[in-house]
N, C-alpha and C positions, 0 to 999 in steps of 0.2 A: 414496157420499159426495155430498151435495147442496151446490151452490154458490149456491143461490137467495138466501141471505142477503147475498152480496157482489156480486151482478150489478148492483145499482143503485149500488154504491160502488166500481167498478173503479179509478177514478182515485186515490182515497186509498189503496187497497190496493196499487197498483203504486208509488206514491210511498213508501209504507212499506217495500216490498221494496227499492227502490233505496237509500233512506236506511240501511236495515239493512245492506246489503252494503257501502255506503261506510264505515259505522262499523266493520264487521269488517275491511275492508281496511286502514283507518287503524290499527286495533289491531294487526294482524299486522305491518305494515311499519314502524310508528313506535313504538308503545307496547311491543310485545313485545321488541324489541332492547334497550330501555331497562330494562324490568322484569325480563326473563329473560336475564341476561348470558351464561349458558352454554347452548349448544344451543337458542337461542331459536326457530329455525324449527320444529324438531320439537315443542318444547313448545307453540308457538303454534298449530300445526295441531290438536293434541289438544284445546286449550282452545276453538278454533274449532268443532270437531266437537261438543263438549259443549254449547256455547252455541247451536248450530243445531238440536240435536235432543236426544240422550240421551248418556249416558256411553259406550254402545257405539259411537256414531258417532265420538266422540273417540278411542276406542281403535283403531277401524278406520283412521282417518286417521293415527294415530301408527304403526300397524303398516305402513302404506303408505310413510310417510316414513322409518321406521327398521326395516326388516324383520328385521334380525338383532340387534336390541337392543344396538347399539353405543354408544348414548348413555345417560345416566341419565334420560332423559325419561320412560320408563315408571315408574320408581321415584318420580320427582317427582310425576307425575300421580296415582299410587296413594296416596302420602302425603297429598296435598292432598285426595283423596276422603275420607280418614278424618275430616277436619274439615268438609268441605263438605256431604257427604251428610246427616248427622244434622241439620244446621241448615237448609240451603236446599233441597236436592234431595229434596223430599217429606218434610222433617223438621219441626223445631219452627217455623221462621219461616213455612214454607208453610202449616202448620196454623193459625198465629196471625194471619196478616196480614188475612184477611177479617173475623174478629171484631174485630180491632183497628181496622180502617177503620170498621166499623159503630159501635163504641163511642166512639172519639175523633176520627174523621174522616180524610179523605184526607191533608190537609197535615201533620198531626202524624205520621202513619204514614210519609209521604214523608221527613220530617225525620229520623225514626229510621233509616230505610233509608240516607239520605245520610250520617249520622254513622257508621253501621256500615261503609259502603263506604270512607269516608275513613280510618277507624281501621285 
């Protein structure tokens, strides 16, 4: 793996890393207890793992936080994946977003994304 592309941009790269971790910590400690009323910690770490990498990372963190499946977090994560994966995780939106940006532009595509998130 070559890091030649970022060696001239290390400051913005590290700023992005710090801001990303601040956002994730904010979501875990403030947003998750509000949105996920039951077993929020277990459910939050599975979502954190998925947002940092792939679904397997989320499942690994969930298994570490709930090794005996004593909470409904695994079922909730699995049911969410039924809707999430075909649309976002390599699905319809992932395939459509770049052609959509090329045809209508960045800001209309951003508006569509924002409306979908708010919905």
